[in-house]
N, C-alpha and C positions, 0 to 999 in steps of 0.2 A: 644310292647303297643304304641298306637295312642297317639301323644302330642297335647295339646291345649294350646292357650296364653290366659290369662286374663288380662284386662287393667282396673285399678281403675278409675272411672271418677268422682263420687262424693265425698265430703267430709263427715265428721264423726258429722256434727251438728244435734244434735235431733233424733239421731237413737237409736233404741233398743240395749242393752247390748248384748245380745246374737248375734244379726249381726255385733256388733263391732268384739265381742271375734272370730266370724269365719272368719272376714277379716283378723286378725290378725294372725289367724292360717292358711291361706292361703298366710301370707306375704307381703299383701296388705295393707301396713300401712300408704301410702301417696296419695295422687290424683295423677295421671300420672305415677303410676308406673305399670311396666309388669312383670310377671311372668310365666315361662313354665312349665306345668304341666304335669302329665300322667294322661290320660284319664281312670278312672277307677270308680266303683259304690259311692266310699265314696266321692273322690274328685266332682264328678258329683254333688251329695247330697248337699256339701258345695256350689258349685256354684251355683245351683237354689236356695239356701235358700239367697243368698246375688245378686241375678240377678236384683234388682234394685239400685245397686251401680256400676256394673262393666259392661263389654262387654266381649266377648269370642269367639274365632273361631280357625279353624285350620292354622297353620302358614306353609308358602312354603318355599320351599329350599332357594329359591331366597332371603328371607327375614330374613332367620336363618342364611344367608352367612353375611348379614349386622350386625344382633345383635352381631355375634361371638357366643362363647360358653358359655356366661354369663348366667345365669338362672335367676336373677333378673335384671332389668332394669330401671332406671328413665329417662323417656322421657319427652319431652318438650311438651309446650301446640300444638295443631295442627295446621299448616298452612291452613288458610282458615276457622278455626274455627269450633266448632261442631254444627250439628242442635239443639240438645236439652239434656240435661242431665236428663229429665223428662220422654221422650217418648221412648217406645222400638222402636228399628230396623225393619223398614227402615224409618219410621216417624221420629224417634231419633237415638241417639246413645247407648241406654241402650240394654242389652241381647245379644243372640246368631246371630252371622253374618255371622259365616262359613268362608269361602274362602274371604269374601270382609274386613276381620280383616287386613289382608296385606296391602290394600292401606291405611287404618288409621294409622298402625305402619310406613309406608313409609313418610307419613305426621307429623309424630310425633318424627321421627328420627333426 
């Protein structure tokens, strides 16, 4: 199966209960938490539901070596900051970003 990585960028203030529960099921309980997930229809449905709080894409082998074998990783704030945590990629930082997720991960490690 194809693996994808998801990073939570927004907090939990004033969010609906079902979205908060979905973030907990994905094990994205804190801001700047990254998780490696298998790409299947159930996981993608959950990711689409919380798309306004996370960013996701395909991790490269180079970044996979930097992270190691851990499935859940706590990241630092991005060097150089983020564009916006309210707008979708490429104007902001939320949503699907494909291979560009690797640049964000390198800035956050």
